[in-house]
C-alpha positions, 0 to 999 in steps of 0.5 A: 599759798598767794604768792602775790600776797606774800610779796605784798606783805614782805615788801610792806615789812621791809619798808618798815625795817632795815634789820634781817631777823636770824631768830623768829619767836612765837609767843602764845597766851600770857607770854607775849611779855618776852616781846617787851624785852625786844631792844630798838623794837619796831611794832606793827599791829597785825591789822596793818600788815597786808595779808595778816589775820588779826589776832582775837583771843585775850592774852595775845596783844596782836603785833609783830616786834622785830628788833634785837634780843641778847644782840640777836636780831629777832622777829616776835609774834606778840599774839598767834592766830588759831584754827578756832578763830575760823582761819585756815591753817594756811592763814594760821601758818601765814606768818612763819612763811613770812619769817622764812622769806625775811631770813628766820633760820631758827624759830622758838614757839611757846604756848600755854599748855594743860597738863596731861602727865600727872607728874607736872604741875602748873607752872611748869616748863615743858621742852616739846620733844615731839607732837601728836596732830590731833586736828584732823587737817594739815597746813600743807594739804593743797598744791605744794610750792617746791620753792617752799619746800618738798611735797613729802616733808619729814618730821621724824626731827620736828623739834630740833635735838640740838636746840633742846640740848642747848635748852636743857644746858641753859636751864641747868645753869639757870637752876630752872626745872624743866620737864620734856615731853609730847605736845597734842594739838587739839583744835579747841575751842572747847577744853577736853573731856575727862575721857579725851584727856585718858585717851590722849595719855594712853597715846603718849601725849604729855601736854595739850593745847589749840596751837603749835603744831601747824606752825611746826609743820610749816616751820619744817617744810620751810626748813626752819629749826624748832624749838618748842616750849610749853608753860603748863598753865593748869592740869587737864580735865579729870586730873583735878577737881576743878573747872578750867578757864582761860583766866587761870592760863593767863594767871598762871603765866603771869606767876611763871614769866620771870623764869620764862623770860630768863630761860628764852632770853638765855637760849637766844643768846647762846643760838647760832 
């Protein structure tokens, strides 16, 4: 990672904001509405931030939102970057490194995902208990900076068990039905074939998407605790006899936004 570029980014952001965020939020397709709930916020478009890529996907606003949520200092990515947009995984995960430098200790990473588990339905929220990196690449390939983390980080608890339990307690309190499962990260941008979905189910996947895994690897390398939440936006290829479209993803996330907002806000409120 380019240390000079990182220092430039951090200096720019510290000029813009005086707070030190403790919780990071990465908001996936159609889920950026949560950033609109942040109070006393400063919004900085990605194209104004030195070193930041630009989000090119519909449903991603493409800005950092920094302020207070449930009386906690937060920094939210209202839209993320993807490997399929042509960015290196180092670029895709650069904002996570920035969050760490700004003081973030806990990260909530969200995404819209296709349901592999046939017990799921579009609109379900799934706590990610583990992931399968099916991207054929890893953001930590290359020289390791020991200041950022160890050469061989342990991912046996990539998704913090304490935060998962906290989320389950909040879901029960709110009477929101929550699923749990394994997220598979593919490169995209094409959706999977029915045969690929059967393979991923055999491997133990419950949901599939085109993000999240690189960011989580870098967060754990940086010793940030992670909670992952997938919105099951559609059933994956071959389960239902219908074509898959990004419009369906946005439509489903719009339907579940009330539950999603309430759920994540309660988790943030109770986070230590």
